[in-house]
N, C-alpha and C positions, 0 to 999 in steps of 0.2 A: 307649837308656837315658839319662836326664838325671840325672846324679849330683848336680848342684847342686840340682835340684828335690827330690830325695829327701832330701838333707841338710837343706834348708830345712824340709821337713815334720817331720823329726826334732826340730829345735831349736825349732820354734814351736808344736807341739802339746803339751798339758798332759802332763807327765811322770808319769802315774799309776802306771806300773809301775817306772820307774827314775828316781830323783831326779837322778842325775849325767848332765848333758847330754854331757859328754865321753865317758862310757862308752857312751851311746847312739850317738854318732857312730862310735865304734870298732866297735860291734856291727853297725850298719847297713853300715859299710864291709866287714865280714866277709861279710854277706849278698850285697852287690854283687859281691864277689870270687868267691863261689860261682857267680854267674851267668856269670862270664867263664871259668870253668874247664871243661875238657872231661873231667876225671877222673870216672869213674862215681860214686865216693863223694860228690864235691861236687855232682853233679847230684841224687843222692838226697837230700842234705841240703837243697838248695834246694827241692825238691818237698815235703819234709817241713815246712819252714818255711811254705811257701805254703798247705798244706792243713791244718795243725794249728791248732785254736782256741787263742787266746792273745794275745800282745802285738800290738796293732794295727800299730804302726809297723814291726815286723819283717815282717809280711805285706805291707804296702805296699811295702817295699823289695824283697821277693821278687817282687812283680808287676813292678816296674820293672826287675828284673834279668833277666827272661825274654828269651830269644833264640829264633830260629826252631828251633834244635836241640831246644828243650824242648817244642815245640808238641804233639807227639803225646801225651805223657803229661800235660802241664799243661793242655791245652785243657778237659777236663771239669771240672777244678777252677776254672778261670777262669770258665767258664759259671756255675758255682754261686756264685762270689764276686760275679758281676755282679748278683746279686739279694740281696746281703748287706744287713742292716739298717744297718750302719755306713757312712755315706756316704764316709768316708775310705778304705774298702776298695772300696766299690761302684764309684765313679767310675773309678779307674785300672783296675779289672777290666773294666768295660764297654769302656773304650778299647782294652784289650788284646784283648778278644773281637772287636771290630770289625776290628782289625788282622789277626787270624788267621782270622776267619770272618765275612766280610761277607755278611749275609743279612737277611731280613725281621725275624727275632727280635732279632738284635744291634742293628740300626738302630732298632727300636722302643724297645729298652731305652736306647740312647744318647739318643734324642729325649726320653725321659722324664726324663733328668737335666738338661735345659736349665734348668728352673725353679730349680735349685739354684745356678746361677751359676758352675759350674766351667768351666774351659777344655777344650773337647772337640775342637777341630779337629785335634789331634794324632792322633786315631783314624784319620784318613785319610792321614796323612803317610807317604810311601813313599821319602823321601830329601830331600836339600837341595842347593842350588847357591849357593855363595858366601854361606852363612848364611841363604839364603831357602828356606823349606820348599817341597817339591814334594808334590802331592797326587794321589790317585787320582781319576779322572773322576767317580766317584759323589759326591764331596764337594760338587760344585756345587749339587746339589739341596738337600742338607742346609744348606749355607751360605745359600742364597737364602731358604729358609724361616725361618732364624734372624734375618734382617735386621729382621723385624717382630715379634719375640718381645717379650712384656711385660717380661721380665727384662733389665735393663741389661747385665749381664755376657754374657748370651747374644747380645744384639745386637752388642756390641763384638767378641766372639769370632768371630761369623759375618762381620762386616764385615772383620776382619783376614784371615780365610780367603779371602774374595772378592778382596781386594786382592792377596794372595799368589798366588792362582791366575792373576791377570792376564788374565781373560777378560771381554770386554765382552758385554752391558751391565752385568754384575754388578759389575765393578770400579768403574764410575762411580756406581752405586747405593750401593755400600759406602762410597765416599768421602763421599757426601752424608750417610750415616748418621753417620760419624765427625765431619763438620763440624757436624752438628746437635747432637751430644752435647757438642762442644767449645764451643758457644755457648749451652748450657743455662743457665737462671737459677741453678741450684744449683752453687756452686763445687766441691762434692764430686764431682758428676757430671763436670764439666769436668776435674778432676784425674784421675779414674779413666780417662776416655777418653784423656787424654794419656799415661798410663802404658801403655796398650795399644800406643802407638806406639813404645815403647822396645823395639826389636828389634835383631837382630844384622846387619841389612842396611840399605842406604840405598835409599830410594824417593823420586824427585823430587816425587811428589804430596804427601809429608809436609811439604815445606819451607814452603808457605804456611800450613799448619795450625799448624806450630810457631811461625812468625813471628807469627801472630795471638795464639797463647797467650802469647808473650813480652810482649804488650801488655795482657794480661788485668788486670782491676781487682783480682783477688785475688793477694796476694803469693806464696802457696804455688804457685799455678798458674804465675805468672811465673818463679819460681825453678826449678821443675821443667823448664819449657820451656827456660830458659837452660842448664841442665845438659845437657839432651839435645842442644841445638844445638851446644854446645862439643864434645861427643863426636863429633858428625858432621863437625865442621870438619876440613879437610885439614891 
């Protein structure tokens, strides 16, 4: 569960149901707390939030709060939400579905989400080491196919997944994709590619990419690269 991502969703989506963002933060924190609890009543409350039509951001928080202990009862609901009309619910539900039940159906639905530009590589994550994600072997094919996708976010997400898996020749191909987007004519594309390099681990292959970005002709790209470089400095 990534609490920061859930809270970011809460404060950046339009507050259609609750105008008070602080209240929304408190309520999403309560949903996440239910996910951490082993009390039967709390498990029931979490499942009720997950399956009940209503406030979108509460259901999103419930998806992120799920743990393996919830799998047996929550999996049928997750499968259903993976086909939800609201993309804010559908994408995290599909990711959770793949985590719990990796099969042709869940992979097909995950692939269908690529054109929406969401970050999907977490569907294959099964741990981390020193801040670097670890992935199941099945991720390699999904990432490889994403390197040539027409959607920029899909290409960058796949490239980062290949770099993080650290398997050749996918890693080298992925670095070329990142380098290509970082030299794109559009500064917006270059800035987006740079943001994908803002991760919780250090990779020596990123150093020349960041150095080139520090010399970019666009000030926003230069400033972003400088901030990232300073965070990586010993």
